[in-house]
C-alpha positions in Angstrom: 93.6 127.7 120.1 93.4 124.0 121.4 90.6 123.2 119.2 93.1 124.1 116.4 96.0 122.0 117.7 93.3 119.1 118.2 92.0 119.6 114.4 95.4 119.7 113.1 96.5 116.6 114.8 93.5 114.6 113.7 94.1 115.9 110.0 97.6 114.7 110.1 96.5 111.1 111.7 94.1 110.8 109.0 96.4 111.7 106.4 99.3 109.2 107.5 96.4 106.5 107.7 94.9 107.3 104.2 98.4 106.7 103.0 98.8 103.6 104.7 95.5 102.4 103.3 96.7 103.1 99.9 100.0 101.6 100.4 98.4 98.4 101.5 95.6 98.3 98.7 98.6 98.9 96.1 100.2 95.7 97.6 97.1 93.5 97.5 96.5 94.6 93.9 99.7 93.6 92.9 99.4 90.1 94.6 95.9 89.6 93.0 97.4 90.5 89.6 100.3 88.1 89.7 97.9 85.2 91.2 95.7 86.0 88.2 99.0 86.1 85.7 100.0 82.4 87.1 96.8 81.2 86.8 96.2 82.3 83.3 99.6 80.7 82.3 99.3 77.6 84.4 102.5 78.4 86.3 103.1 77.2 89.7 105.0 80.5 91.0 106.6 83.5 89.9 110.6 83.8 89.8 112.2 87.1 91.1 115.8 87.7 90.4 117.9 88.6 93.5 120.0 91.8 92.5 122.9 90.7 94.4 123.6 87.2 93.8 121.7 87.1 90.2 119.9 84.1 91.3 116.1 83.5 90.7 114.0 82.7 93.6 110.1 82.1 94.2 108.3 85.7 95.0 107.5 86.2 98.4 104.4 88.3 99.9 
């Protein structure tokens, strides 16, 4: 029985680690796409609209 609990805990930890890894990979991919688009268009940054104030600000990583 302790082996079952151990392997269940390892499985849950692996699943959580996998989800974290995929979330980080998606964030890095989005940043790379944005940088590539900026290089293609020659822009010096990407502006993002603040939903509360309606003002545009430079995107932060």
